[in-house]
C-alpha positions in Angstrom: 96.1 25.5 -12.7 96.9 29.1 -11.8 93.8 30.2 -13.7 91.6 27.8 -11.7 93.0 29.1 -8.4 92.3 32.7 -9.5 88.8 31.8 -10.5 88.1 30.0 -7.2 89.4 33.1 -5.3 87.3 35.4 -7.3 84.2 33.3 -6.7 84.8 33.2 -3.0 85.1 36.9 -2.7 81.4 37.7 -2.7 80.8 35.0 -0.1 83.6 36.4 2.1 82.3 40.0 1.6 78.8 38.9 2.5 80.0 37.1 5.6 82.1 40.0 6.7 79.2 42.4 6.2 76.8 40.2 8.1 79.3 40.0 11.0 79.6 43.7 11.1 75.9 44.1 11.1 75.6 41.7 14.1 78.3 43.5 16.0 76.7 46.9 15.3 73.3 45.5 16.4 74.8 44.1 19.6 76.6 47.4 20.3 73.3 49.4 19.8 71.5 47.0 22.1 74.2 47.5 24.8 74.0 51.3 24.4 70.2 51.2 24.7 70.4 49.0 27.8 72.9 51.4 29.4 70.7 54.4 28.6 67.7 52.7 30.2 69.7 52.0 33.3 70.8 55.6 33.4 67.2 56.8 33.0 65.9 54.5 35.7 68.7 55.7 38.1 67.8 59.3 37.3 64.1 58.6 38.1 65.1 56.9 41.4 67.3 59.9 42.3 64.5 62.3 41.5 61.9 60.4 43.5 64.3 60.2 46.4 64.9 63.9 46.2 61.2 64.6 46.2 60.7 62.4 49.2 63.5 64.2 51.1 62.0 67.6 50.3 58.5 66.6 51.2 59.6 65.1 54.5 61.7 68.2 55.2 58.8 70.6 54.6 56.4 68.5 56.7 58.8 68.4 59.6 59.4 72.1 59.4 55.6 72.7 59.5 55.3 70.4 62.5 58.1 72.2 64.3 56.5 75.6 63.7 53.2 74.3 65.0 54.9 73.0 68.2 56.5 76.3 68.8 53.2 78.1 68.4 51.4 75.7 70.8 54.2 76.1 73.4 54.1 79.8 73.2 50.4 79.8 73.6 50.8 77.6 76.7 53.4 79.9 78.1 56.1 77.3 77.8 59.7 77.9 76.8 60.7 77.2 73.1 61.6 73.7 72.1 65.2 74.7 71.7 65.7 74.6 75.5 64.7 71.0 75.7 66.7 70.2 72.6 69.8 71.6 74.2 69.3 69.5 77.3 68.8 66.4 75.1 72.0 67.2 73.1 74.0 67.5 76.3 72.7 64.2 77.6 73.4 62.4 74.3 76.7 64.2 73.4 79.2 62.0 71.7 76.6 59.3 70.9 75.0 58.1 67.7 71.9 60.3 68.5 73.7 63.6 68.0 75.8 65.4 65.4 78.1 66.9 68.0 81.7 65.9 67.2 80.6 64.1 64.1 83.4 62.6 61.9 83.3 60.6 58.7 83.2 56.8 58.8 84.6 56.3 55.3 81.3 55.3 53.8 79.7 58.3 52.1 76.2 56.7 51.9 76.1 55.8 55.6 77.3 59.3 56.6 74.9 61.1 54.2 71.9 59.1 55.6 73.0 59.8 59.1 73.3 63.5 58.7 70.1 63.9 56.5 68.1 62.2 59.3 68.8 65.3 61.5 67.9 67.6 58.6 64.6 65.8 58.1 63.8 66.0 61.8 64.6 69.7 61.9 67.2 69.2 64.6 70.7 70.5 65.1 70.7 72.7 62.0 74.0 74.4 62.8 75.6 71.0 63.5 74.2 69.6 60.3 75.7 72.5 58.3 79.1 71.8 59.9 78.8 68.1 59.3 77.8 68.5 55.6 80.6 70.9 55.1 83.0 68.3 56.5 81.3 65.7 54.3 82.3 67.7 51.2 85.9 67.8 52.3 86.0 64.1 53.2 84.2 62.8 50.1 85.3 65.0 47.1 84.0 62.5 44.6 80.8 61.3 46.3 77.7 60.9 44.3 75.8 62.7 47.1 77.6 66.0 46.6 74.8 67.6 44.7 72.3 66.7 47.4 74.7 67.9 50.2 75.1 71.3 48.5 71.4 71.6 48.1 70.7 70.9 51.7 73.5 73.2 52.8 71.6 75.9 50.8 68.3 75.0 52.6 69.9 75.0 56.0 71.7 78.3 55.5 68.6 79.9 54.1 66.6 78.7 57.1 69.1 80.5 59.3 68.9 83.7 57.3 72.3 83.3 55.7 71.0 84.1 52.2 74.4 84.7 50.6 75.7 81.4 51.8 72.5 79.7 50.7 72.7 81.3 47.2 76.3 80.0 46.9 75.4 76.4 47.7 72.3 76.5 45.4 74.4 78.0 42.6 77.0 75.2 43.1 74.4 72.6 42.4 73.3 74.3 39.2 76.9 74.9 38.1 78.6 71.6 39.0 75.6 69.2 38.9 73.3 70.5 36.2 71.6 67.1 35.6 70.9 66.6 39.3 67.2 66.3 40.3 68.0 69.1 42.7 69.3 71.5 40.0 66.0 73.0 38.9 64.8 73.8 42.4 68.3 75.1 43.3 68.2 77.6 40.4 64.7 78.6 41.3 65.8 79.4 44.9 68.7 81.5 43.6 66.0 83.6 42.0 63.9 83.7 45.2 66.9 85.0 47.1 67.6 87.6 44.5 64.0 88.7 44.6 64.1 88.9 48.4 67.2 91.1 48.2 65.3 93.5 45.8 67.2 92.5 42.7 64.1 92.0 40.6 65.7 92.2 37.1 68.2 89.5 38.0 65.5 87.4 39.7 63.3 87.6 36.6 66.2 86.4 34.4 66.8 83.5 36.7 63.1 82.4 36.7 63.1 82.6 32.9 66.2 80.4 32.9 64.5 77.8 35.1 61.7 77.5 32.5 64.1 77.3 29.5 66.7 75.1 31.2 64.5 72.6 33.0 61.4 72.1 30.8 60.6 68.7 32.3 60.4 69.9 35.9 56.7 70.9 35.8 56.5 71.7 39.5 59.4 74.1 39.5 58.3 75.7 36.3 54.9 76.4 37.8 56.6 78.1 40.8 58.8 80.1 38.4 55.8 81.2 36.3 54.0 82.3 39.5 57.0 84.5 40.4 57.2 85.9 37.0 53.5 86.8 37.0 54.1 88.9 40.1 57.0 90.7 38.5 55.0 91.7 35.4 
C-alpha cells in the first residue's frame, strides 16, 4: 500500500510541476501587460504635458509680439505707453478676480496655476505674476506644476532684465525636473544668459549639453546648434 501511495505521488509530481509553471507564466504575462499599460499611460501623459507646454510658450510669444506692436503704434501716434492704462485698470479692478493684486492660494494648485498663467499669457502684471508664482511654490511644495512655475518665473525675470534670477529658475527646472517638457528649453536659456554675460566657454558647454542630454527635442537642439555655429 505504501509503495502504491509513493508511486501515485511520484506520478503526480510532473503534473503539479507543470501546473505550477503554467501559473507562474500566466502571472508573469499579466504583470508584464500591466507594466506595459502603465508605461503607455506615462508616455501619453508626457506627450500631453509637452503639447501643453508648447501651446503655453507659443501663446506667450505671440502675446509678447502683439504687446510690442501696440507699444510701437502708440508711440508713433504720440500716445502714452500701455502701462498707464494698465495701471488705471488694475486700480479699478483691485481685489477682484481680474487682477493678481493681493492674490492668495485657494488650496487647488491646478486652479491657481491656470489663474496666474492667464496673466502671463496676456503679458499683464508681470511683477505681480512673479510674486504670485513665488507664493505658489511655497503653498504647493509637491505640486505637479512646479516645473512649469519655475520655468515661467525664469521667463518673467528674464523679461525684466533680472538675468541672474532667471538663470536660477531655469537651472532649477533642469536640476529638479530633468524629465519635464520644459527642461530642454530651460537648459538652453541658461546657455543664452551665459552667452549674453560674455561667458562664451560656459555657454558653449551648456549648448553641447542640451544636444547630448535632450536628443529628442529637435527644436531646442536646432537652436543650440545655431548658437554653437556662431561660437565656432
